[in-house]
C-alpha positions as CSV (number, residue, x, y, z in Angstrom):
1,M,59.3,99.4,71.2
2,Q,61.6,98.1,73.9
3,R,61.0,94.9,75.8
4,S,59.6,95.3,79.3
5,K,62.5,93.2,80.8
6,P,66.2,93.8,80.3
7,N,68.3,91.4,78.4
8,T,69.8,90.3,81.7
9,Y,66.5,88.9,82.9
10,T,66.6,85.3,84.1
11,P,63.3,83.4,84.1
12,P,62.5,81.0,87.1
13,Y,61.9,78.0,84.8
14,P,62.6,77.1,81.1
15,A,60.2,77.6,78.2
16,F,60.6,77.0,74.5
17,Q,59.7,78.9,71.4
18,Q,58.9,76.9,68.2
19,L,60.8,78.3,65.2
20,Q,59.5,77.4,61.8
21,P,62.0,76.9,58.9
22,S,62.3,79.6,56.2
23,T,60.3,77.4,53.9
24,Q,57.3,78.0,56.1
25,P,57.0,81.8,56.6
26,D,53.3,81.5,57.5
27,F,51.2,79.8,60.2
28,V,48.4,78.1,58.3
29,M,45.6,76.0,59.8
30,A,41.9,75.5,59.9
31,M,39.2,74.0,62.1
32,L,36.5,72.0,60.5
33,G,33.7,70.9,62.8
34,V,30.8,68.5,62.5
35,Q,28.0,69.6,64.9
36,T,25.4,67.1,66.1
37,K,23.2,66.4,69.0
38,T,24.3,62.8,68.8
39,A,27.5,61.5,67.1
40,E,27.2,61.4,63.3
41,W,30.1,59.7,61.7
42,T,29.2,59.7,58.0
43,L,29.8,63.4,57.5
44,F,32.8,63.3,59.7
45,S,34.3,60.4,57.7
46,N,33.6,62.2,54.4
47,L,35.3,65.3,55.7
48,L,38.3,63.3,56.9
49,D,38.5,61.5,53.5
50,C,38.7,64.9,51.8
51,L,41.6,66.0,54.0
52,E,43.5,62.7,53.6
53,Q,43.4,62.7,49.8
54,T,46.8,63.0,48.2
55,G,47.5,65.7,45.8
56,A,46.4,69.3,45.7
57,G,45.8,70.9,49.0
58,Q,46.8,67.9,51.2
59,P,47.7,69.2,54.7
60,L,51.0,68.4,56.5
61,H,49.0,66.6,59.2
62,I,45.6,66.6,60.9
63,E,44.6,66.6,64.5
64,Y,41.3,65.9,66.2
65,G,39.4,67.2,69.2
66,Q,35.9,67.0,70.6
67,Q,33.9,69.8,72.2
68,D,30.5,69.8,74.0
69,D,29.2,73.3,73.6
70,A,26.9,75.3,75.9
71,Q,23.9,74.6,73.6
72,G,24.2,70.8,74.1
73,F,25.8,70.0,70.7
74,Q,28.8,67.8,70.2
75,N,31.4,69.3,67.8
76,D,33.9,66.9,66.3
77,I,36.7,69.2,65.2
78,L,39.5,68.3,62.7
79,M,42.5,70.6,62.7
80,P,44.6,70.4,59.6
81,Y,47.9,72.3,59.3
82,W,49.4,73.3,55.9
83,R,52.9,74.4,54.8
84,T,51.7,77.5,52.9
85,R,48.5,79.5,52.5
86,E,48.5,78.5,48.8
87,D,48.2,74.8,49.9
88,M,45.2,75.6,52.1
89,E,43.6,77.6,49.3
90,D,44.1,74.6,47.0
91,F,42.3,72.4,49.5
92,F,39.3,74.7,49.9
93,G,39.2,75.3,46.2
94,R,38.7,71.6,45.3
95,N,35.3,70.7,43.9
96,D,34.8,67.9,46.4
97,V,35.5,70.2,49.3
98,I,33.3,72.9,48.0
99,R,30.4,70.4,47.5
100,L,30.9,69.1,51.1
101,L,31.0,72.5,52.8
102,K,28.5,74.4,50.7
103,T,25.7,71.9,49.9
104,P,23.0,73.0,52.4
105,L,22.4,70.5,55.2
106,T,19.2,69.9,57.0
107,G,18.1,68.2,60.2
108,T,20.3,68.1,63.3
109,V,23.7,67.9,61.6
110,G,25.8,71.0,60.9
111,L,29.2,71.6,59.5
112,W,31.5,74.6,60.0
113,A,34.9,75.7,58.8
114,E,37.2,78.4,60.3
115,Q,40.5,78.9,58.4
116,L,43.4,81.3,59.0
117,A,46.8,82.2,57.8
118,A,49.3,84.7,59.3
119,P,53.0,85.4,59.1
120,T,55.1,83.7,61.8
121,T,56.4,87.1,62.9
122,A,52.9,87.4,64.4
123,L,53.0,84.0,66.1
124,D,53.8,83.0,69.6
125,A,54.2,79.2,69.7
126,N,55.4,78.6,73.2
127,N,55.7,75.5,75.2
128,A,56.9,74.3,78.7
129,R,58.9,71.5,77.1
130,P,60.9,71.1,73.9
131,D,59.6,67.6,73.0
132,V,56.0,68.3,72.0
133,D,54.2,66.9,69.0
134,Y,51.1,69.0,68.4
135,G,50.5,71.9,65.9
136,I,53.5,73.5,64.2
137,A,55.8,71.9,66.8
138,R,55.9,68.9,64.5
139,Y,57.8,70.9,61.9
140,S,59.6,73.4,64.1
141,E,62.9,73.7,66.0
142,P,62.4,74.3,69.7
143,K,64.6,77.0,71.1
144,E,64.8,77.8,74.8
145,E,63.7,81.4,75.2
146,Q,64.3,84.0,77.9
147,Y,61.1,86.1,78.2
148,H,58.4,84.3,80.1
149,A,56.9,84.0,83.6
150,Y,55.7,87.6,83.8
151,M,52.8,89.7,82.6
152,G,53.4,91.0,79.2
153,S,56.0,88.4,78.3
154,M,54.2,87.3,75.1
155,R,54.5,90.7,73.6
156,D,58.2,90.7,74.4
157,R,58.7,87.4,72.5
158,V,57.0,88.1,69.2
159,P,58.4,90.6,66.7
160,D,55.1,92.0,65.3
161,F,53.6,92.2,68.8
162,L,56.6,94.1,70.1
163,A,56.6,96.5,67.1
164,G,52.9,97.2,67.5
165,T,52.0,96.0,64.0
166,S,49.7,93.3,65.4
167,D,47.6,95.8,67.3
168,A,44.1,96.9,66.3
169,E,41.5,99.3,67.5
170,P,39.3,97.5,70.1
171,L,35.9,98.2,68.6
172,G,33.9,95.9,70.9
173,L,31.5,93.1,70.1
174,T,27.8,93.7,69.4
175,R,25.3,91.0,69.0
176,Q,23.7,90.8,65.6
177,A,19.9,90.4,65.2
178,K,19.0,86.8,65.2
179,R,18.8,85.2,61.8
180,Q,17.8,81.9,60.3
181,T,20.8,79.6,60.4
182,H,19.3,76.2,60.0
183,G,19.2,74.9,56.5
184,A,21.5,77.8,55.4
185,V,25.2,78.0,54.4
186,L,26.5,81.3,55.8
187,E,29.8,83.0,55.2
188,I,30.9,85.7,57.7
189,T,31.5,89.1,56.1
190,D,33.3,92.2,57.3
191,L,35.8,90.4,59.5
192,P,38.1,93.0,61.2
193,H,41.8,93.4,60.8
194,N,44.1,91.6,63.2
195,L,41.8,89.0,64.8
196,C,43.6,87.1,67.5
197,F,43.5,83.3,67.7
198,I,44.7,81.0,70.5
199,R,45.1,77.3,70.8
200,G,46.0,76.2,74.3
201,A,47.4,72.7,75.0
202,F,47.5,70.7,78.2
203,A,49.1,67.3,78.8
204,W,49.5,65.4,82.0
205,Q,49.7,61.7,81.2
206,E,53.5,61.6,81.4
207,A,53.5,63.1,84.8
208,G,53.7,60.9,87.9
209,Q,50.6,60.1,89.9
210,E,51.2,62.9,92.5
211,E,51.7,65.5,89.8
212,Q,48.6,64.3,87.8
213,E,46.5,64.6,90.9
214,A,47.8,68.0,91.7
215,Y,47.0,69.2,88.2
216,L,43.5,67.7,88.0
217,E,42.5,68.8,91.5
218,K,44.2,72.3,91.7
219,M,45.0,73.6,88.2
220,W,42.5,72.2,85.8
221,P,39.4,73.6,87.7
222,V,40.9,77.1,87.6
223,Y,41.6,76.8,83.8
224,R,38.1,75.5,83.2
225,D,36.6,78.3,85.2
226,G,38.5,80.9,83.1
227,A,37.6,79.3,79.8
228,E,33.9,79.0,80.8
229,Y,33.9,82.7,81.8
230,L,35.2,83.7,78.3
231,R,32.7,81.4,76.6
232,D,29.8,82.8,78.5
233,N,30.8,86.5,78.6
234,P,31.9,87.5,75.0
235,I,30.7,91.1,75.2
236,E,32.6,91.9,78.4
237,S,35.7,90.0,77.5
238,G,36.1,90.6,73.8
239,C,36.3,86.8,73.3
240,I,34.3,85.9,70.2
241,S,34.4,82.2,70.7
242,M,36.0,79.8,73.3
243,R,35.9,76.1,72.8
244,M,37.2,73.7,75.4
245,I,38.2,70.5,73.7
246,E,39.2,67.0,74.6
247,E,42.0,66.0,72.3
248,K,41.7,62.6,70.6
249,P,44.4,60.6,68.8
250,L,43.9,60.3,65.1
251,H,46.8,58.9,63.1
252,Q,49.5,60.0,65.6
253,N,49.2,60.7,69.3
254,T,49.9,64.4,69.9
255,G,50.5,63.7,73.6
256,I,47.9,66.4,74.4
257,Q,44.8,65.5,76.5
258,S,42.8,68.7,76.5
259,G,42.9,72.2,75.1
260,I,41.2,75.4,74.1
261,L,40.4,77.0,70.7
262,G,39.6,80.7,71.1
263,W,39.1,83.8,69.1
264,F,39.6,87.3,70.5
265,L,38.6,90.4,68.7
266,T,42.1,91.8,69.1
267,L,45.4,91.1,70.8
268,T,44.5,93.9,73.2
269,E,41.5,92.0,74.5
270,L,43.6,88.9,75.0
271,E,46.3,90.9,76.8
272,R,43.7,92.6,79.0
273,W,42.3,89.2,80.0
274,T,45.7,87.8,80.8
275,R,47.1,90.8,82.6
276,S,44.2,92.0,84.8
277,H,41.2,89.7,84.9
278,P,40.8,88.0,88.3
279,R,40.2,84.6,86.8
280,H,43.4,84.7,84.7
281,L,45.4,86.1,87.7
282,A,44.2,83.1,89.6
283,I,45.5,80.8,86.8
284,M,48.9,82.5,86.9
285,K,49.0,82.1,90.7
286,T,48.1,78.4,90.4
287,I,50.8,77.8,87.8
288,M,53.5,79.4,90.0
289,A,52.4,77.4,93.0
290,Y,52.4,74.2,90.9
291,M,55.9,75.0,89.6
292,K,57.2,75.5,93.1
293,E,55.6,72.4,94.4
294,F,57.4,70.3,91.8
295,A,60.8,72.2,92.0
296,F,60.2,74.0,88.7
297,K,60.7,70.7,86.9
298,P,57.2,69.3,86.3
299,K,56.3,66.6,83.8
300,L,53.1,68.4,83.0
301,H,53.0,70.2,79.7
302,L,51.4,73.6,79.1
303,G,51.7,75.3,75.8
304,H,49.9,77.5,73.3
305,E,49.9,78.9,69.8
306,V,48.8,82.6,69.7
307,V,48.6,84.3,66.3
308,V,47.3,87.6,65.0
309,V,45.5,87.2,61.6
310,P,45.6,90.1,59.1
311,Q,42.4,91.2,57.3
312,G,41.6,88.9,54.4
313,Q,43.4,85.9,55.8
314,A,40.6,84.4,57.9
315,K,37.4,82.9,56.5
316,M,34.4,81.4,58.4
317,V,31.6,79.3,56.9
318,Y,28.7,77.7,58.8
319,N,26.4,75.1,57.3
320,N,23.1,74.4,59.2
321,C,24.7,75.3,62.5
322,H,23.0,76.7,65.5
323,E,22.9,80.5,65.8
324,D,25.5,80.7,68.6
325,T,28.2,78.9,66.7
326,G,31.6,80.6,66.3
327,F,31.3,84.1,64.7
328,L,27.6,83.9,63.9
329,P,26.3,85.9,66.8
330,F,28.5,89.0,66.3
331,F,29.2,89.5,62.6
332,P,27.1,89.9,59.4
333,S,26.9,87.0,57.0
334,Q,25.8,86.2,53.5
335,V,24.1,83.1,52.2
336,I,26.4,81.1,49.9
337,G,24.6,77.8,49.5
């Protein structure tokens, strides 16, 4: 498939693609969340201790974000990144991790884990600046890229997207019959091929006061409106889960203040959202106006990691979580603890 723009195309502002070394042919990360009505740090600390242990399965680094979901629960989310899928499998195969994740919880505290691995040929790690320090950018070389600032540019940047091998049949989402989730450890079954994951990142602290005010007053409300629409309208949008998070420093400041963690049923649903939905068109209009206001040289950072995950390379487990957590509303599950 040919790109939608010629090789003579010149974008109106720079953007940077994160290129992983050959020793890291895969994008490998997980989200592990402690879900509570009020902050519960014992379980969170135990989870963090497991991740920080040296030896088998130790991640390259860990990031942390906090989400208040629509059901009134706080989700404290740890985001470890690994060098290889084997390293991640080693972590989740450790006895202490199995005990922590699969021993049934009770009361108002839940624990969930969503893990994924995919080839970097199906990854778009794209940022407005080269000097970013979140996600795989910590271990990647930034390269200024040509294809951005137009609808469909992401497909033009990513080899598997352009070749069509990341596509999947849009089957649509259907709500499952409600089931007992409290006190149960449930693993999602029958996950489809080529699920699409997005992590969006927003940083404004390095910008001057005028630019920060412009972002918080003009751009952030439009982003929030779009994310809330996706969260609240999964059937119409094909968005399985959308979490808006406040990024928190852990061992190292990522420079990111807020972000999103989202799952779409397919890349097609994500593209449909970005190309044609009025809320995302409003986001794009706001971005361009913002760029023009600051002469296409803003200090604001916008970036994302978008990846398509092959069948068998994603796994979802929910322990004593409410029934609207993650994939639970839309996919069958089996009791494993």
